N, C-alpha and C positions, 0 to 999 in steps of 0.2 A: 260240540255247544260251542257257537261263538266264531265259527270257523267262517274266514272270508270265502275259501273256497276249499272243498273236502269231497274225497272219493268213498266217504262212509255208505256202507254195506247197509243201506236203512230197510232191505228188505228182510235181513235175519234178524229175527227179534228175540229178546230175552225177557221170559214169564217171570211174574214176581208173584208170590203167594202171600196170602195173608194170616200170620200166624196164631191168629184167634180163631179159626176158621179152616184152614188147609186149602182154600180157594183160590184159585187165581183170581188178582184184581187187578192187575194193572201189567204193562209190557213195557220196553224201550228198546233202542238198538242194542244189537250185540256186535260190537266191534270185535276186531279180531289184529292179529299181527301186521297184516295187511294197512290197519289205519292208523299205526301208530306215527309214521314219517310224515305223514299230511298234518297231525294233530302237532308233533314237534315244531313242525316247519311253521305253522300257523302261529304259535307261541314265540318263535325267534323271530320271525318279522315283526312281532307286534312289541317284541323288547328292545327291539332298536331306536322304537318312537317312545316306549313306555319308560324307559331308563332314566329318560331326560326331563321327563313331565317334574313340573316344580313341587317338592315335598307338599306345600299348603294343598297344592291342587288334587295329590294323593290320597293326603288326609279329608279333604271334602269327598270326595269319591266313596271311601269308608264310612264315613258320617251318613252320607245318603242311602249306601246300604245298609248300616246297623239301621236307620228310620226304615225303609223299607220293609226289611224283616221282620221288625217291630211290630208295623202295621200288621201285616200277614202271619201274624201270632199265630192264629186261631187255625188259620189253613194249615200251616207247617208242623204246627201240634197233631192235628188229625192226620196227615200223611204219616208223618213219625210214628203215629202209633199204629196204623196200619202196616207198616213195614217191618218193624221192629214187634210191636206186640206190647209193649209198655204201656201202662196205664197213662191216661191222658195228664193225670197230674204230673206224673214225673217226666211226660213230654213237655210239658212246659216249662218244667224245672231246667230240663237240658236247655230249652231254648234260653230262657235266663241267663244260664253259666256260657252258653255260646254267644250271647251278645256281648260277655263282658271283653271278650277277645277284640271285637271290631272294634268297639268302644277306646282299649286301650292302646290299640297298634295304631288307629285314627290319631293320637297325641303323640304318639312314639314316631312316627311320619318325618316330622319337624326337628327331632332330636335325636338323629343320626349325625354324630359328630366326629370329627377327626381329631388330630392331635399335632403338636411342634415339639421335637426334642433336641436337646443338644447332644451332641456326639461327643464320643473323644477325641476326635480329630478337631483340629481348631478350625475357627474360621467357617466351620458349614454348620447345617441346621437338617434334622430328617423330619419329613412330611408325611404324615399318615392320612392317605384318604380313604375313605369308606365309599366302594362302592357296589351297585347291585351285583348279583353275581352272574343271573343270567335266567335262563329256563329252570323253573324246580318243577319236580313231580311230587305228588302226596298222594299215597298207598293209604288208604282208609279204612278201618273197622265198622261192622255193622252196627255195633253196640252202642256208641254215639256218635252216630254220624254227621249230624250238625257242627256239635261242638269240635270235634277233633278237623273238621274241613276249617270252620271259619278260626282254632287256634293256628293253623300250618297257613293258611290263604293269608288270614289277617297280616302274619308277618311279613310273608313275602311281599305280598301289595305293596305295603307301607313302603318296604326296602326299594322299592322299584324293580322287583322280579316280576316275570309272569309264571303262571302255574298251571299247569295240567293237572287234573285231579282225577284218579281212578277209585270210583267208589267201591264199596263190596257189591257182589252180586245181589245181595239181599235187599238192599239199601239205596236203589240211584236214583228214585225219585225225590228224595229231599235233597241230593246233590243238584240235579237237573233244575230244581226250583231255586235256589239259591244262586245259581249260574243265571236264571232268568232275572232275577232281582238285580243281580251285579251288571247287567246288561241297560238295565231302566237306571242302574245307578250313575251311567255313565264311564262305567268301565270300556273304554275300547275293545275292540272285536279282537278275540284272541289272547286278550290278557289273562281270562277264564276261563282255559278249556276243561270240558270235561270228558271221558272216555267212559261209555257203559260195556260192560262185557256179563259174561255167565261165568259159571263155575269151571267150566270145562276150559275156557280160554285164559281168564283169570293168570295161571302161572307163565305162559308163553307171552302174554301181552306186558305183563307188568316186568317182564326179561327183559323186552325188546325196549320200555319205556329206561330202564336200568342201564342199559347200555349203549341209548342212541349218545352218537357222540356230542349233538347241540343240548344235550340234557346235562346241568352242570351241579345240581344239586335233587337229592332223594330225601326223603323223610317218610316213617313209617312206623305206624301204630298197629301193633297186632301180636301174635304169638313169637316166642323165643326162637322156634324151627323155622318159621317163614322167615324172621329176623337175620338169621344165620344166612339164608341163600341171597336175602337183598344186598347184604353187607358183601357177599361174596360177586354178587353181579357189579354190584359199585367200584369195588376193588380193582376190577380189571382196567377200568379207565381212571383209576385214583380219583373218583368223584366223592365228593362230600356228602356224608349222608348221617341221618338223624334216626335214630330208633330208641321207641317207646315198646318196652316188649313184657312179656308175660311176668304175672304177680301171684304167688303163691302165697298170698298174705297171712302172717299170723295175726292172732288177736289174743292178748295175754292179758287175766283177770286173776289177781291176787288177793288173800284172803283179806287184806285191809281195803278194797277197793269198794266204793259207792257203787253198791250192786245194780241199784236203779237206774243209776248215770251209764254204766256198762251195758246194762240190758237195752234202754233206749237207743243209744250209739250202734249196738249191734242189729237191732232191729232192721236199723235204716241200713245199715252198711251192707249186712247179708241178704234182705229181700228185695232191694233195689233192684228192678229189671232183672227179678228172679235170677238173682245172683250171678247176672254175665256183665261183672264191670271188672277191669282188671285191678281196681283198688280193694274188689271185695275181701272179706274176711273168710279166707279158705278154710285156715285152721285156728280153731278155739282152743286156747291152752287155759286150763281154769284150776287155781290150785284148790288142793285136796281139801282144805278145811270148809270151802264154799261150794263146790261143783255140783253137790245134790239139791242143795237150795236153788243155785243158779239155773240149775237142769230144768228144776220143777219151774221156774219164773218162765226161761225161755220157751218152755213147751206150752205152757198155759196163755202165752203172749203172740206164738206162731197160731196156733190152735185158731185164732180170731182173725187171722187173716182170709181174706175171700177173693178166691183166684175167679178169674172170669176174663172176658174180653175187653181190652185196654179202653174201650170208650163207652163202656158201661160204668155209670157214675159211682156205685159201690163198691168195684175193684180196688182191689189194694195189690195186687201181686197180677200179671199177665203169664202170658205163656211165654216159653222158650223159643227164640226167633228162629231156629233151622230145626227139621226133623234129627240132623245130625246129632245134636245136642241132647236129643231125648235118648237115642243109643249110648251115650257116651255117660249119660247120668246114672242108667239103670245099669250098665257096667262097674262104675263104681259103687254102687250100692250093692248090690252083688258080690263083689270080690271082697267089699268090707264084714258082709254077714259071713262069708266063706272062712273068713279069718278072725271071727269072734267078735264082732262088731255087734250091737244090738240096736236094732233101729225101733227108736222110739215114737216118730211120726212119719207118717207119709212114706216114702220109698217106692213109689208106683204112679202110675199114669191116672189121673181122677176118671171116674164113673161119669158118664154123661156130658163130657164136653169133648165137643171135635176141635180140631187143632192141635198145637205144639206144645201139650200143657204136661206137666212134672209136678204131682203135690210138694210142698213145703217139707222139708224131711230132715229130722235131728237123727243123730247116730251115736251113741255113746261108745266107749270102751276101744276108742282109736288107736291105732299102734303106726309107728313110722313107716313100716313095709307096706303099708294098704296103698292101693293106684289113689285114692283121696290125697294121702299126704305127699305124693310126689309129683302130681299133677294138678295144673289149674283145670279147678272143675266146671266153671261158666254155667250152674244150673243152680237153680233153690236147695242146695245141701248143708247142712250145717254140721260139720263133725268135729268132736268135743274131745280132747284129750285130758286127763289128770295130770298133773306134777306136783312134787313137793317141795322142791328148790328153788330159788330164782336161777342158780347157776342152770340147772335143768333145763328149766324152760328157755334160757337164752340159748342153749345148744339145739334145743329141738326148733324153735324160732330160724336159727340160721341156717338149719340142715335142709337147704334147698339151693337149686342152680338159678333160683330167681330171687331178684330184690326190689323190688319194686316200692312196697310199701309194708309197715309193722305199725301194730297198735298195741299199747298197755295202758292198764289200770292201776293205778295205785296211790296212797296218799302219804306213802313213806317218802319223804324228799332224799334224803341219801339214793334211795334206790332209782326215783327220777333220774338222777344225774349218773349213776352207773347206766341203765338203760340206753340212755339216749346217745351215749356213746358204743354200749357192746351191741346193740341191735345192727345188723348190717343191712341197712336198707335205703333207698332214697329219700322217701318219705316216711317220719316217724310221728304216729299220733298220741299224744300224750293225753289222756285222759278224753279222748274225743275220738270219733271214727269217721269226721267229717274232714274230706279233703277237698270240699270244694267251697268257693266264697259264699256267704251268705246272700239271698235272691232278693 
């Protein structure tokens, strides 16, 4: 996309399925390793001119892009729903969240400032000048494709870098739509390039991007396992790399919590996009004194969810995006059942629905050795664990190789201060499960 000249093999097609029906509904170019050099060289040529574009001009490009995305909001939300399966209401929510990045970074473009320092040596000054690093590569996931692209591209384009986006094979069309709007906004050819591909070519194409000598920065959002591979590839060239990886997030409810408040937060956090968010609540720890009451409240509220295709107006939870997700969900539920857990609700694919659906599932009597405890679920499965004391909850919450986010609900002020320091996570929600800004 945006290539001034390219040898991309357009005849090779990647077919895309609608998760709500399982049917092919669109296709796009299936690029391979052979197409990487053309994309990178295009971005590198564009960088030579774009790096010296006035910051206010870059800000105007971003604001125009923001306006065009806003104007295309309905079309983009529809594409997003057909690619990911999420209900239209959630697709609009993602767009609003995503647009906060283009708006923010448009303002930041003119705030890139260096500094002057007085060193120990007399009669000298140290000047720090901040300059764009060069061609940046973004490897983005399928669960929030618009938000992840605009968060990464907004920063790069504001700074004067050019960017190549490699979208997930499941969600290329949202990315291509954003690239089309970027061109209409005035970004020169090569400043925002896109390489679409299929599942088979993704590892080799991504590796080639990470290792290309003209690529100076890589940003990746996805699983911890793949993040390790990306870091390894970038280490060979000592490239700058930013990773946002898996989140096996704990959600802790204490005896003194406002249970209605905790329930409202969990319902939004757990079932959004059928549990396919890195910050979703994966392990729900409830203190013994309220676990029965809270479980009953959660089961009743979850039973009211309407599972269906994302474009249907009354749908409150859509399908899982990929058939691989169904297989993983089934394996986790069966593992929990085999080791003594109780399935209170769901636990299987629903009858009468085509596509990649899985019922909202609630499991109790969970234990640390079960698969759900150790893996990022990425499915509509809510696993409940009972605990007695605060120290026990903290120990179990921190017992993971991941540390993206944690949540806790309590009205004890002393406990609040302890948990803010004791929980090992990059983001901590205190009496809230919402990590996104209000729309």
